[in-house]
N, C-alpha and C positions, 0 to 999 in steps of 0.2 A: 764877218760873221758878228751882228750887232747883238744878236740871241732878244729879239722880240715875244712878246706873248702879246697871241690874240686872244682877248679873254670873251672872246663871243661868235660863235658861228654858228653854222647850220650843216655843216656838211653831210647829214645822209637827206638832204634835197634833191628832186629828181633829178633839177638844173646841176646838180656832177654827175650825172649816172657816170654820161660819156666817157668826163675826160676823170674822174676823181683822181685820180694817179699822180696823172700831168699837174691839177690845181695844187697838189700836196707836197708837188716837188718843185716848182713855181715858188712859191711860197720857203720852202728852206733856201732858197733861191735869194730870196729877197731878203735873206735876215733872221725870217719867223722860225723860232726852233719848237714850240710848241702852241698848243691852238686848244682853245675848251671847243667841243661842239656839246649845241644842248637841243636836247626833243622837246618835242610841242605836247605830247600824247604819252601814252603807253606804246603805241607804235612805233613811230621815230624815236625816241627814248631807246625801244633796243637796237636800231637799227645803229643807232649812233654807240652802243655798247659795241655792237659787232664792229665796229667799223673800232674802235681803239683799240682790239685786238688785233689790229692786222698794220695799223700803222704807231709807226714808234712818234712819241711825244705829242701824241694826241688822250686827251683829259673828254671827259663826259659828264654833265649836268642831266637830270632825267627827272621830267616834270609836265606837267600837265597847264598849260599855257590856259591865259585867259580866253581865247577867241575859243579854244575847245573844251573849257568846261562842261558842255550839255554833254558832253559823248563820256562821262561823268555816269551820265545815267539819270532814273527816276530817282530823286534824292530822299525820299519815301523808301524804296526797296534796299533793306537794310544787309541783304543779303549780298546786293551788288556791292555797295561802298564796302563792304569790310573785302570784297575780291580785288577792288582796284582799288584801295591801299595795299592790300597785301599784297597784289603784283610791284606796285611804283617801291614799295620798303625790298623786295625779291631783286627788281633792278638798281637800287642803288646799293645794293652790297656787293655788285657786280665790280672787278676789276674796272680800275683806270676810272671808274665813278666819282667825284671828289667833289658833288655839288648835286641841289634841288632846286632846276630850272628848266626851262625857263617858264616863270609861273608869274602870275601879276595878273592886272585891270586892263584893261582897254574899253572905254567907253565909246571911243571912236568909231569904230564899227557893229559894235554890242553882237558881234558874231552868236554869241550867247548870254545870257540874259544877265542884266546885272548883279543879280541876286545872289545867282547859280555861281555866277564869277567870285563872288566876296567868301560866298561859303568853300568853294573848292582851294583857294587863296588860303582860307585861313587852315582849314583841314592840314593843306602843306606846309605851314608855316608851325607848326604843331611839328610833322611827322622830320622835319628839319630839326628842329630842336631836340628830340628826342632822339635822332640817329648823326646829333654834331654838324652835320655838313652845313656850310652856309648855302644862302639861297640867293638865285638872280634873277634880279624883280624887272618886270618890265611895268612899267608906267605910261598912259595915256586918257590926256583927259580925267582924270580921277586919283588928284594929290590927296585929299581929303582923304575919300575913302581907304586911300593905300596907308596913309599916315595911320589913321585908327586903326585898323587891321594887322599893321608891324606894333602900333603902342600899345594894343591889347594883349596879344602872342606873344608865349611866354620867348626871355630873348634868345634873337635872334645875329648871326655874322652876317655878311653877303653885298652886294652891288645894286644899284639902282643902274640898272643895262642901259646904254644910248642916251646917257641924260642931256635930258631938252627941255627941263621944266626951271624954275624962277629959283632965285636965290635962299627965299626963305624955304621949297622944300632943301636947295642944296646941306642947307645948315642942318633945318630938322635932319637929314644922314647921317650929315659927320656926326653929327652931337651925338644918336645913336651908335655910331661905329661902322657906319654903311661907308664904303666907299662910290666913286661915282664910276664910271664906266663912258670914256670919250668916242666918240661913233664917229662916221664921216660927214655928218653934217659940220661940224666943226671949219670943215672943210669950204661948206656953201655959201655963197657972196653973200646971200640972204638970211645967215642965223651970224648974226653980232651980240646978241647978249651973253653969249654963253662967255667968252672970252675974259673977260672981267671977273666972272665964279669963277672959272677955274684958280685964277691966279690967285682967289682970294683962300681954294680949299691946301690942306696941306698936299705936298706931294707923295706922301708916302701913303695917300690916300684915293691915287688916280687910276686908271687901267684905260691901257687901248684896246679896241677893239672894234671887229668890220661888220658884224651881225650878218655877215654874208648869207645868203647871194642878194642881198638885200640892200639898199644903203649904197652905195658905190661914192668912192670919195670923187668929190670935181675934177679932179685930173686924171680920172678915167671912167669919167661918167659914162655910163654908160646902164643895157638890161643886164649885169651879174653882176657882182662883187665876187669877191674874192681874196683869202687870207692873205694874199702875198700884197695887197695892197692896204693890208694898214700899217706898212709902213707911210704912207701920205697921212694920215690919222695922227701918226708918229711927227713928222714932221712940222705938220702944222700947231700941233702942244707944245712940241719943241720950242717951235718960232715966238708963241703966246706967253710962253711962262721962261723965256729966252734965255733956253739951256742949249747945250751940244747933242746931234740929236743921239750919241752914244749915249750919256747919261743916262736922256729920257728913256729910252728901250732899257736900260738897266733898270732905273727907280722901278720903271711900273712891271718889266718881269717878274722882280722882285715882290714888286706889293701883288701881283697873282697870284706868286706864288708860298706867299705867306697864306693869302684869304684864302687857298685852296687846297694850305698845306700839303705841299707837293716840292719836293727836293727842289 
């Protein structure tokens, strides 16, 4: 048992509906003792809260992803806004909830208009500050706007999950006190820019994650990722940093526990 902490999963996904209990059992057999499962909107956040009550070692982040920002509704409808944020705050107070997430910006698909994404993110950064919870940040092709919003927001702690950006964004994030989440792409043959960035980062600011059911690591590349596969991420990161796997697992688990304030 090496005690890995998968710091980003989506276990409420319908892709786990048929075998969720076995997926979590496989993770335990692979040495994964803790998992953070992240909502993408109010519905999936509530589903994750319910899962945390069923499975030991499961923690929850609740939030509205940039993709789902339009589900908040018309931004001129103030009663709706109040209801949405009141419900999110209510979810954040539930047992097992340790973060606000997954939140952020995604300009690759633009499933929600960028201006609405920015407004929803800004509101959730304020909520995280008010509740003293860390944020789980998504960023895709939105570096400048993400930086501006975080810089303008009240101080927050958190992680840039599935970090794939450049050294400049890594330096900014680390200077802000944020962590970098390392996911399956570190194992991909065509992702070569990450290793030198991660070697320069302090070890106490790195987390490992799967982002399952997405982004399965190269050794198990296929249609579905799962928490057990975070071991492949940890093995690759340990090789990059020239560390024994056991030490890498221990240190990244300690980092996740520190960020999320869990024992």
